[in-house]
C-alpha positions in Angstrom: -21.6 1.1 -1.2 -22.2 -1.1 1.4 -24.5 -0.5 4.4 -23.3 1.4 7.6 -23.5 -1.8 9.3 -21.2 -3.9 6.9 -18.6 -0.7 6.6 -18.4 -0.7 10.2 -17.7 -4.3 10.8 -15.2 -4.4 7.8 -13.1 -1.2 9.4 -13.4 -3.3 12.7 -11.9 -6.2 10.9 -9.1 -4.6 9.1 -7.6 -3.7 12.6 -6.9 -7.2 12.9 -4.3 -6.9 10.2 -3.1 -10.9 10.0 -6.4 -12.0 10.1 -7.6 -9.6 7.4 -4.8 -10.5 4.8 -5.2 -14.2 5.2 -9.1 -13.7 4.7 -8.5 -11.3 1.5 -6.2 -13.9 0.3 -8.4 -16.7 0.8 -11.7 -15.4 -0.1 -10.6 -12.8 -2.9 -7.3 -13.9 -3.9 -5.5 -10.8 -3.5 -5.2 -7.8 -0.5 -8.3 -5.5 -0.8 -7.0 -1.9 0.3 -9.5 0.4 2.3 -10.1 3.7 0.6 -12.4 6.1 2.7 -15.6 6.8 0.6 -14.5 10.5 1.8 -11.6 9.9 -0.7 -13.5 8.9 -3.4 -14.1 11.0 -6.5 -17.5 9.4 -6.9 -19.3 6.4 -5.6 -18.9 4.7 -9.1 -15.0 4.4 -8.3 -15.4 2.8 -5.0 -17.7 0.1 -6.8 -15.7 -0.5 -9.4 -12.6 -1.0 -7.1 -14.6 -3.8 -5.4 -16.0 -5.9 -8.3 -14.7 -9.4 -8.7 -15.8 -12.4 -10.8 -18.4 -14.3 -9.6 -16.2 -17.3 -9.2 -13.9 -16.0 -6.8 -17.3 -15.2 -4.6 -18.6 -18.5 -4.5 -18.5 -20.0 -0.7 -18.4 -16.5 0.8 -21.6 -14.8 0.4 
């Protein structure tokens, strides 16, 4: 799971839906839906949902 600072910033970002959608499409090649940690059956499920090939992350880390 990300740090609390990252989680807080991401929650703020997703409120700006158009900018968030554009970012996801450019950076990840798809829209990344938000699922609150409380809704996850386990931390592993959350981590699996966020895995992307390294090639998709180049230039965005």
